[in-house]
C-alpha positions as CSV (number, residue, x, y, z in Angstrom):
1,M,-44.8,20.1,-8.8
2,T,-48.0,20.2,-7.0
3,E,-46.4,19.2,-3.7
4,Y,-44.9,22.6,-3.4
5,T,-47.6,25.2,-2.8
6,N,-46.3,28.7,-2.9
7,G,-49.3,30.7,-3.9
8,P,-49.9,34.4,-3.7
9,I,-50.2,36.0,-0.3
10,D,-52.9,38.5,0.6
11,R,-51.0,41.5,1.9
12,R,-54.2,43.1,3.2
13,R,-54.2,40.9,6.3
14,M,-50.5,41.7,7.1
15,T,-49.3,44.2,9.6
16,M,-47.6,47.3,8.2
17,K,-44.2,45.9,9.3
18,D,-44.7,42.6,7.6
19,R,-45.9,44.3,4.5
20,S,-42.7,46.4,4.3
21,D,-40.5,43.2,4.9
22,Y,-42.4,41.1,2.4
23,S,-41.1,40.9,-1.2
24,P,-42.8,38.6,-3.8
25,N,-39.5,38.0,-5.5
26,N,-38.3,35.9,-2.5
27,R,-41.1,33.4,-3.2
28,A,-39.5,32.3,-6.5
29,S,-36.0,31.9,-5.1
30,S,-37.2,30.0,-2.1
31,L,-39.2,27.7,-4.4
32,S,-36.1,27.0,-6.5
33,K,-34.0,26.3,-3.4
34,V,-36.6,23.7,-2.2
35,K,-36.7,22.0,-5.6
36,S,-32.9,21.8,-5.8
37,Y,-32.7,20.4,-2.3
38,Q,-35.4,17.8,-3.1
39,A,-33.6,16.9,-6.4
40,Q,-30.3,16.4,-4.5
41,N,-31.9,14.3,-1.9
42,N,-33.6,12.1,-4.5
43,Y,-30.3,11.6,-6.3
44,Q,-28.5,10.5,-3.1
45,T,-31.1,8.1,-2.1
46,N,-31.2,6.5,-5.6
47,Q,-27.4,6.1,-5.8
48,R,-26.0,2.6,-5.8
49,P,-24.2,1.8,-2.5
50,N,-20.5,1.3,-2.4
51,T,-19.5,-2.4,-2.8
52,T,-16.2,-2.2,-1.1
53,V,-16.2,-2.3,2.7
54,H,-14.1,0.3,4.5
55,K,-13.8,-0.5,8.1
56,P,-11.3,0.8,10.7
57,G,-8.3,-1.5,11.1
58,S,-8.3,-2.9,7.7
59,G,-4.7,-2.1,7.2
60,G,-4.6,1.2,5.3
61,F,-1.3,2.2,3.6
62,Q,0.9,0.6,6.3
63,Q,0.0,-2.9,5.2
64,G,1.5,-2.5,1.7
65,A,5.0,-2.0,3.0
66,Y,4.8,-5.1,5.2
67,A,3.3,-7.2,2.5
68,Q,6.0,-6.1,0.0
69,G,8.7,-7.1,2.5
70,V,7.2,-10.5,3.0
71,R,6.9,-11.0,-0.8
72,Q,10.5,-10.0,-1.4
73,A,11.7,-12.3,1.4
74,G,9.8,-15.2,-0.2
75,K,11.3,-14.4,-3.6
76,R,14.9,-14.3,-2.1
77,Y,14.2,-17.7,-0.4
78,E,13.0,-19.3,-3.6
79,E,16.0,-17.9,-5.6
80,D,18.5,-19.2,-3.0
81,R,16.8,-22.6,-2.9
82,A,16.9,-22.8,-6.7
83,E,20.5,-21.8,-6.8
84,S,21.5,-24.4,-4.2
85,Y,20.4,-27.1,-6.7
86,R,22.6,-25.8,-9.5
87,P,26.1,-27.1,-10.0
88,E,29.0,-24.8,-9.3
89,Y,30.3,-22.9,-12.4
90,G,32.5,-25.1,-14.5
91,E,31.7,-28.3,-12.7
92,T,31.2,-31.4,-14.9
93,E,31.5,-35.1,-14.3
94,A,35.0,-35.2,-15.7
95,E,36.2,-32.4,-13.4
96,D,34.5,-34.2,-10.4
97,V,36.7,-37.3,-11.1
98,N,39.8,-35.2,-11.2
99,N,38.8,-33.4,-8.1
100,E,38.3,-36.6,-6.2
101,N,41.8,-37.8,-7.1
102,T,43.5,-34.5,-6.0
103,E,41.4,-34.4,-2.8
104,K,42.8,-37.9,-1.8
105,E,46.4,-36.7,-2.4
106,D,45.8,-33.5,-0.5
107,S,44.2,-35.2,2.4
108,N,47.5,-36.9,3.3
109,K,49.2,-33.5,3.9
110,P,48.6,-31.9,7.2
111,E,47.2,-28.3,7.1
112,P,49.5,-25.7,8.5
113,Q,48.4,-24.3,11.9
114,V,48.6,-20.5,12.3
115,T,48.6,-19.2,15.8
116,A,47.1,-16.0,17.0
117,K,50.6,-14.6,17.8
118,Q,51.7,-15.2,14.2
119,L,48.6,-13.4,12.9
120,A,49.2,-10.5,15.2
121,K,52.8,-10.2,14.2
122,A,51.9,-10.3,10.5
123,A,49.3,-7.6,11.0
124,K,51.8,-5.4,13.0
125,D,54.5,-5.8,10.3
126,K,52.1,-5.0,7.6
127,Y,50.9,-1.7,9.0
128,V,54.2,-0.5,10.4
């Protein structure tokens, strides 16, 4: 450690005030402080830089909730799409043939028409 020179001081050339203030013990502590500062500085300069880039506006924590919502919506869409290709529960080719015959018979019958007055009367009778 030759770069730190902290040799003895000749107190004969000091004023009386400086002589009383001077303490040789402070030399050792100040030297240790300088060495520790230099070691910390060397450590920081030789550290590897961070490889991830942190810039303002990169999303932070708010982006995660949005991304999760988009991901869940996409999942629901795929599930609904896959389900639309599946046959109804219990449907087979034999049942389809039977359903076609019954549909033809039922198509000849007119569907009963219910008016709004009839619905209102039925609702009134139900809750009275």
